N, C-alpha and C positions, 0 to 999 in steps of 0.2 A: 542235624540231617542236612544233607548237600543234594540239591536237585541238581541233574545233569541233562539238559537239553540237547540231545545229538542232532545237529543239523547238517544239511548236505554240505554247506560251506563253512559254516561256523558253529561253535559249540558254546553253550553258556553254563557256568556254573554259579548257583547261588545257594547260600545258607538260609536257614529258616529265619535269621534274624535280619535278612535282606542283604547281608554283605556279599558282594559279587567276589568271586575268587579269580584273580587276575593272573595273566601270564608273567612270565619271569620279566618281561619288558614293560609290564603295566597296562597291556590292552585287556579290555574287558571281555573279549571273545578269543576263543581258540580255533585257529584253522584246523578244519577237519580234513587232515592231510596225513598220509603214511608214504614215505619215499625211502628208496635205497640208493646210495651213491657210493660205488667202490665197495669199501668195508664198512660204511656206516650206515646205521638205521637213523632216518630223520623224521621227526613226529612233530606236527602242529606248525608253529612259526618257522622252525628252522627247515621244514620242507618247502617253504614258499618259493625259494630260488629254483627248485626243482620242478615246479608246478606243471610245466609244459611237457616234461620228459616222459619217455615211455616206461619209467621204473617208479611212477607216482601214482598212488591209488586215490581217487577223489570219490565223494559221494558214498563212503562205505557203509553209512547207515542205510542206504537204499539196496544194497547189495547183500547184506547179512541175511542168512534164513532161505536163499533163494537156490534152487536146483539149477544145474547148467542150463536145462530147457527154459526155466522161466527167466534166467538172466539174459539169455540170448533174445527173448522177445520184448526185452525194455529197449525203448527207443533211446533213452539216455545213454545206455552202455556203449552203443556206436561211438558215443563223443569221449569215452574213457580212453586214455592214450594206451595204458597197458592192455593186455590180451588174456583172455581167458584160457586155462588150461585145458588141453584136448582130453576129457574124461566122459565117462557115462552120462547121458542126459539127466537121469534121475539123481545123480550123486551132487553134493553141495558145491556150489560154484568155488572156484579157486583162480589164481592168477599167476601166470609165468612170470618172475621178477629175477633180476640179476642181483646176487648177493654173495659177496667174496668171489667175484669173477666166475660165478656158476649160476645158470639158469635153474631156478628152483620153484616149484608150485607152493603158493601159500593160500590156504582157504581163507575166505572172508572173515571167519570167527576168530581166527588168530590174528588177522590184520587189525581188527577191532580191539583186540586184547593188548596190542602195542600202543594203540592211542589212549584207551582206558588207563593203561599203566601210567602214561605220561601224566594224565590228570590226577591220578590218586598220589602220585609223588609229589605234585604241587599242593593238594590238599593235605597231605602229612605234613608238609612244611608249615602250613598256615594253622592246622588244628592239630595239637599233640594228643588230644582225648580222643577215644574211641568215636567213630561217627557211622552214620547209616546212609547209604548212597540210594537214590531213588531216579530211575529213568522215565520221564514221561513218553508216552507213545500215543499215536493217533488211535482213535476209537477202533477202526476196523484192521487194526495190525495182526497179521497172522501169528499164530503161536510159535511156528519155526524162528520168526524174528526176535520174540522174546526169549525163546530158548538160546538163541545164538548170544544174545547179551549176557545172560547168566552164565553160559559156558565161558564167554570171553573173560568175564570177572573170574571165573575158577582158574583159567589159565594165568591170570595176573596173581593168582594166590590170595584172592579176597575171600573172606568168609561170606558164602552166599546167602547165609541168615541174615546178614546186614545189607543186603542188597534186594531192592523191589523194583517192580514197574507199575506204572499208574496211567490212568487214561488222561491225555492231553486235556480233553474236554472239562473234566473235572479240575484241572490245575488252572485253566483259564477263568473259569467260574469262582473258583476260590480267590484268586488274585483280583478279579473284578469286584467281588464282594468287599475285599479289603479296601481297594480304591474308592468305591463309593461311600464307604463309612467315614472316609476323610473329607468329602465334598461338603459345600456348605448346605444348610437346611433346606434354603429356598430351591437351590438346584436339585436336591435329593427328592423334594416334593414332586418335582415335574417329572421323575422317571417311575417313582414307586407306584405299584399296582398297574404298571404297563410291561409291554414285552420288549426285549432287547435282542438283537442278533449280534453275535460276535462272530467274526470272520477273520481267520489266519491263514494268508496265503504265503507260504514260504517259498523256498528255492525249488522244491520238488513236490510239494503237496499241499493241498487245502483242507482246513477243517472249519466247520461251521456249528455254532450252538445257539438255540434259542431259549431264551431264559425269561422266566416270569420275575419281575423285580418286586418282591413282597417287603413288607416292613422288617422282616427278619433276615432280608437278603435275597439275592437271586436265587432261584429254583430251576434247575435244567428242565426243560420240557421234551427236547429232542436234539439230537447231534447227528451230523453227517460228515464224512471225510472221504477225499479223493486222493489216493497215494501217488498218482500219476499225473497231477494237475498242479502246476507250480510256475513260478517264473521263468524256470529255465526251459519249459516247454514253449513258452512265447519266444525265447532266443532260438530254440530248435526250428520253429516254424519260420522264422526270419532267415536262419540258416539254409533251409531247403529252398525258400524263393531266391535268395541271393546266389546260391550254388548253381542254380538253374539259369541265372542272368549271366554268370561267368562263363557257363558252358556255352550259351547261345552266342555271346559275344567273342569269345576267344577260343572256343573248343576245348579249354582245359577242365578237368575234372577236379573238383575240391572234396576230397573224400574225408568223412567225419573220422576223428581219431588220428589224423596226421597232424604234422606241425601246422600245415597250411589250414587245415580244418579248424584246429585249436585257435589261430589267430582270427579267422572268419567268426568263429562262434564269440570268442571274447568282444569283437566289434559289434555283432548283433546284440549282445548284452548291453554294451555302452549306448547303442543307438536307441535301444527299448527305454534306458532310463533317461535319456535326453528327451525323448517324447513325452515323458511324464510331466516335463517342464516347458516344451516348446511344441507349437503345432507342427512344425517341420524340422528335421535334422539331417545331418550327413556326417559320414565317417570315412576315413580312409584306411585300407587294409594293406600293410606293407608286404612285399614280394608274395602276393596271393598267387601269381601266374609266373611263368618263365618271362613274361615280358614286364614283370615288376608290380607296382603298386596299382590298386583299384579303389575308386571312391564310389559310395553308395548313397543315395538320400531316400527318405521316406516321409510321408505325411501321416499324421494321427489317424486320419480316416482310413488309409491304406493299410496301416497296423491292424485296425479293427477288422478290416475284410480279410487280410491274411491269417488272421487268428479267430476268425468266426466261429469254428468247430469249438476251440477252447473256450470261448466266451459263452457259447450255448451251452456246454457241459456245466460252466461256472453258474450259469443262471439256473439250470436244471436242479443243481445243489440246492439252491435258495427256494425254488418252488416245491421241492420234494419235502422240506423240512416244515414249509409253511402247510402244505397239504396234509401231513402226518399229524399235526397238531390241531388242524381243523380250525384254522383261524383265518382272518382276512389280512391282506398285506397292510391294511390300514391300522391294524392293531400293534404292528410293529412301530415302536415310537422312535427308536434311535438304533444306530449300528455303531458297534464298536470294531474298529479295524486294526491289524497289526501284520507285520511281515512286508517284505519288499515287494511282493506281488501286487498288494492294494495300494501301492503308490501309483501304479499305472492308471492314467486318466480313463483308459479304455474299459478296464476293470470296475473303476468308480462309476463309469456311465452304465455298466451292465447292472449294478446294484440298483441304481435310481430307475432303470428301465423296469425292473421287476416290482420294486417296492415303492416307486413313485417319486418324481423329481423333488429334489430339495430335502429329501430324507436326511437329517444330520449324520455326518459320520465323525464318531469321537475317537480320541486317541488316549484313552486312560490306561491303555495297555501298552507295554512295549516289549523289547527284545528279551527281557528277563523275566517276563510275566509267567511263562509255562515252567520254567526251573523254579522259581520262587513259588508259585501255587504246589508243585510237586513236594517241595520242602515242608511247607506249612502243612498240607494234608497229611503227609507222612509223620510230622512230628505229632499232630495231634491224635493220629491212629495209635501211635507208639505210646503217647501219654495216657490213652484210654485203656490200652491193653495192660498197663501196669495199675490200672485202677485209680489214676489221678483224677481229681476232680474235673469236670468239663469245663470249658470256659463260659462266661456269662452270655456270650454269643455264640450258641453251637453253630457248627456249619450247616446250611440247609442241605438235606438229602439229595442225592443224585436221583436222575430219572429211574434208573434201576431200583434203588432203595425205596423210592416212593411206590413204585409198582408192587414191590414185596409186602411193604406196610399195608398198601391198599387191600392185597390179597388177604392178609391176615385180618384185618378189620372186618372184611366180608365173612370170613370164616367165623368170626366172633359173632357177628350179627346173626348168622344162621343157627348157631348153637346156643346162645343165650339171649333171654328176653330182657332188654334194656329198658330201665326206667327213664322215660323221656322227659319227665318232669323234675328229675333230680339234676341240678347243676354239677358239672364236671369240673374240677380245678386240678391243676398241676403245681405240686410244689417243687422245690428244687431236686428232692430225692427221685421225683417221677421223671423230671427231665435227665437227670444222670442216668436212670435206668433206661430209657429210651436211648441215649447216646450208647450205653453200653452194649444194648441188644443190637443196634445197627452195627457196631464194632464187631460183635460175635457174628453176624451175618456175613460182614465182610470176610471175616476170618474164615468161614465155612467156603465162600466163594473162592478164597485164595488156596484152600485145601483142594478143591475141585479143580481149580487151574492147575495146582503143582501137578495132580495126577495126569491131567491132559497133556502138560508140558514133558512129562517122562515118555509119552508116546509119540510127541511130535517129532518131525524130522529134524536131526542135528548131527553133531559128532558122536560117533560111536564111544563107548568107554574107553576101547584101545585107542581110538583117534585122539581122545581127548588127554588121555596119560601121554601120548606121544607129543602132543601139541605143548603140554606142560612142559616136557622134558626139553623139547626143542626151544621154548623160552628161555629155559634156565641156561641152556648152552649159549644162546645168542646173547644174553646178558653177560656171560662171562667174556664173550668175544667183544661186546660193547665197551667192557672195562679195559680190555687189552687195546682196543682201537683209542681209547680215550688216553691211555698211558703213553701210547706211541706219539699220539698228537702232541701232547704235553712235552714229550722228550724234542721232537721236531721243533717245537715252539721255543724252548729253552735254548736249543742251539742256535736256532735263528736270532733270538733276542741277544744272545752273547755276541754274535759276530757283529750285529747292528751296533751294540753298545761300544765294542771296541772299535769300531770304524770311527766312532765320533770323539774317540777318548784323546786324539792328538789336538783337538780344538778345546779341550778344556784346561783348567788349571794344571800345571806340571807337564801339559801334553809335549813340550819341547824336549822332554827326556826320552821320548819314544822314538826309535828308529823306524819310521813309517813305511820306508820301502820295503823293510824286511816283513813287517806286520801285514801290509797289504797282500804279499804273496801268499803268507799262511792263510789269512783270511778268505782270499779268494779260492784256494785250494779246497777248504772245507765247505764253503758256500756251493760250489760246483757239486761236491758230493751230495750236499743237501738236497739239490734239486734233481740230480740225476738218479741217485740211488737210494735216498732215504725211504722212500714209498715202500720198498721191498725189505727194508732192513728190519731186523728183531729189536725188541726193546733194549736187549743187552748190548747189541751192536751200537746203538744210538748213545747209550750211556757211555760206552768205552770211547766213541768219537767226541764226546763232550769233554771227558777228562784228558783225552789227549790233545785237543786243542787248547784247553786251559793251561795245562803244562807247557806246551810251546809258547804260548802268550806270556805266561810267567816269566820265561827265560828272556825273550824279546823286550819286555816291559818292565824288568826288574827295578831299574831306577825309578820308573814313573809310579809303579805300586809302592815302592819304598817310600817316597815322597809323600804319597797321599795317606800311608799308614801312619808316617810320623805326625801329619797334620791331624789326623782323626784323634791319635792319642793326646795330642796337645788340647784338642777340644775336650776330650773325655776328661781330663784332669782338671781343666777349668769348670767344667759342669760338677764334677765331685766335690771341688772345693766350695762352689756355690751351694750345692746341696747340703754340705756339712754346715755351712754358714747358716743357712736357713734352718736346719735342724735345731742348731744352737739357740737360735732367736725365737723358735716355736716353743723350744723347752723352757726358756726363760721368761716368756710372756704366756704360756700356758695355752697357744693356740691349738687348734684341731687340724687335720689335714686339710680341710676345706678353705682354710685361712692361711695356707702357708705361701711362701715366696719362691719356692724353689724354682731353679732354672731346669725343669727336666727336658731330656731329649724329646723331640718332636714325637717319635714312636712311642716312647713311654706315655706321654702326655695324651696322645692319640687314644691309647688303649683304655685310659681311664674315662675319656670321653664316650667311647663305643660301648664299654662296660656298662656305664650307666644308662645310656639310651636305650641298650637292648633290654636291660632290666625294666625300664620304664616301659618298653613296648609289650613285654610279657605281663606286667601288672596290668596295663590298659586293657589287653585282650581278656584278661580275667576280671573286667569290670571294677579293677582296684584303682580308681580314678586318683584319688588324692595321693596316695604312694607313688603312683606313677609319676604325677605332676613334680613331686620331690625329686625324682630322680632325674627328670628332664632339667630341673633347675640346677641340680649338682654336675650334670654333663655341661651345662652354660657356663657354669664358674669355672671348669677347667678350661674350656674353650678360650676364656680370656687370659689365660696364663701361658699360651705358647709365645715364643720369642724367636726372633731372627728367622722370619719365615720368607721363602722364596715367594714371587708373585703366584706361582702355581699352588703353593701350600696355602697361602691366603684364600685362593678361590676354593680349595678343599675344606678350609675351615669355616669358611662363609657358608658353604653349602650345609654343612652340618648345622650351624646356628640356624640358618633359615628352616630346616627341618625340625629342629628342636622348638623353635618358636611357634611353628605350625601345629605341633603337637600339644604344646602347652595351651595354645588358644583353643583347641578341641576339648582339652581336659576341662578348662575352666568353663567352657560353654555348657558341658555335661554337668558342671557343679553350679551352674547358673550364676558364676562370678563373672557378669558382663564387664566391669571395668578391667580386671585382670586379662580377660579375653581379648578386649579392644587394644590394650597396651601390646599384647604379643602379636596381634595382626599388625599393628603400626610398625612393630620391630621388625617383622618378616618383610614388610614392605619396603623398609628402609634397605634391606639387603637385596631384595628383588621386586622392583615395582611392578613387575608383570607376573607375579605371582597369582595364578588362579585361585587357588585353594585360601590364600590369605584374603583377597578381595572376597569370595564366597563367604567365608567364614565372619568376615567383618561385617558383610551385609546381613548375616544372621543376627549379630549383635545389634546392628540398627534396628533391624525388625523388632527385636525384644524392647528397645527402648522407644518403639513407635516413630522413629526418624525415617519415615517411609522414603523420603526424596533422597536421602544420604544412602539407604539401602539400594534403591534404584540405580543410582549413580555407580556404586560399586559393582553391581550386577551387570551394568551395561558395559563397563570396562572390562569384566571378566568375560563377557559374551563375545567381545571383539576378539579375544585372545583364543578362546576355546569356542568356537562357532558351532559345534556339533553336540556340546554338552547338554543333554536332556534336562539335567537337574538345575541348570541355570534357567532354561526356558520357563520351567515350571515354577521357579522362584519369581522370577519376572512377572508371570501371569498372576501370581498370589500377591505380589506387592502392587500390582497395577490395581487390582480389586480393592486393596486397602486404601489406596490413594482416592479411587473413585467414592469410596464409601466417606472418607474423611470430608472429601468436597460436599457430598450430599448433606453431612451434618453441618457444614458451614452454611449452607444455603438455608437450611431449614431454621438455624440460630439467628441468621440475619432476614 
């Protein structure tokens, strides 16, 4: 099961085992962006260079399921560069975007499908087996939004039977439950039997959940959400203030949604973040007016004043949730916070104003908590629906489930006279039946919601079919565009390669003056006409250029080919010699001394590494380690490598040692794990993974100081890595514990 937390700025994907599904470049979050540039569709990270363009859609999760009238009433829409299509007020919102040099309307559901399609492609690369997708959504999410997500999945050609939505508040409670299971008993004793408030303030919305922490885990008492109260609304408040300052000082208008407006809003965001650390800060906005740059400064108390209305709404949410549960603010023992908005000091001050000064703000939850909770709950639900045995620690019921069960108990008490002196016990079968009944009730809720979804506003059947067909056509165009780009890249790469040929071995055999004229001619065509050329034209140009270059560089290519053949013959002779030696000595292929060409040896390395990765993903750790060892054996047999080749091989060896270290950690073979971490650090002393994994081995050996040293070195390199921070905290506690033991001993 994969949880997808669709955010306004970034999206997180997490599997139920906690694995974060990263982008192609290794980032843990996906930029929630869709852009059009010329004939290309750009999604996620590749759209970032176009983020300030008027052909880029941001915050699409806030725009889906909205009518034109609803969209127009949203303050954040004023700051979106692209423009709404002119259509009826009650129709679904869409944007006019330039694609293939033509302005076309794109409804927000179709735009979301483009983003989801990118995510699904990546999931399919990571997981070959069937998977279920779940989208966590805030408690008060309207049905048209849920319908838009499901229809977007249909446009992606996903099986909607394997797609679901879930309440964000339930997801946060589930992850919180999992987190507190892992804390020390002394710390757990301090929160059990008490109330905790979970606050998530993201970029555009805020969710709060009040839970009762029981010995079985946290139980939801109440939840609240505000879909138009997030960090960006504080930025907009600052934008409104500073745009009026600009008008007063210069007479110039800074209009939301323009390039100048985007620069000012971005600077307001930067200023807000600075004020989370400093009591006063300033920023400079480039080219804000015709007169040039402008600088602005602000104090934290001024931020609080300018955003007073937003802070009052925030405090109102806390008061509402306290009032609904009929408890006192003193009953709330701690507050768990997550999201960029709660990093603001003014927001933290608002929490303390309502709940009391000094109330501890915990950080047990992080950016992946919502997606992870969604995956865990959905996996549990699917397991129960297949009649699998429940876990030994069943998930505490949500508020709705508890209310339903209370109603059923009340009905039971009215109709059946209970024997009060007979003790009631629950065996495992009773617990299992309760879990199954709870799941059946959830299924009935899902069926009721399904009927309501069918009636909710969304794309009509005809519009949906049209969107599916349009997406199919666009994918075909995408393939054509990629093929054209590959053709242009091939031509450009060949021109660049041949420009440097005269400086290589045998380069004196080239008539460089003739070659330069030909290369200039094709390069000029490449820059002036290739954008409009067809794929066949590009292929013809590539062939024509190579024919002309073959004639001009005939002697050069002949000399290169003769040298290549000589090397091939030498390699063949070495190979035959090695084959004879192996046959005589009875050695297998892992012990051969063949001087294989780099490309052939590399193929064996990569083949074994990929087989190891596949085995590791399938939790076949020992066979995976064997494959990684085999790949390392082949790495030792390269010969006559250039400096660049050596770098490439060393990177592979580093990756293999890191993989082996993880395998041995999983197998609890600490000595082998340590050895591979050491080998990895010999190749790259700044390898964060090697330092982190070696620290894990030191922890197992109870070498706390050595573990701390490795973690501190890793932290210097990866300052924002939360896993390292958590490990440091854990090791610090163990060091203190050891020191306390020593004191008692002496």
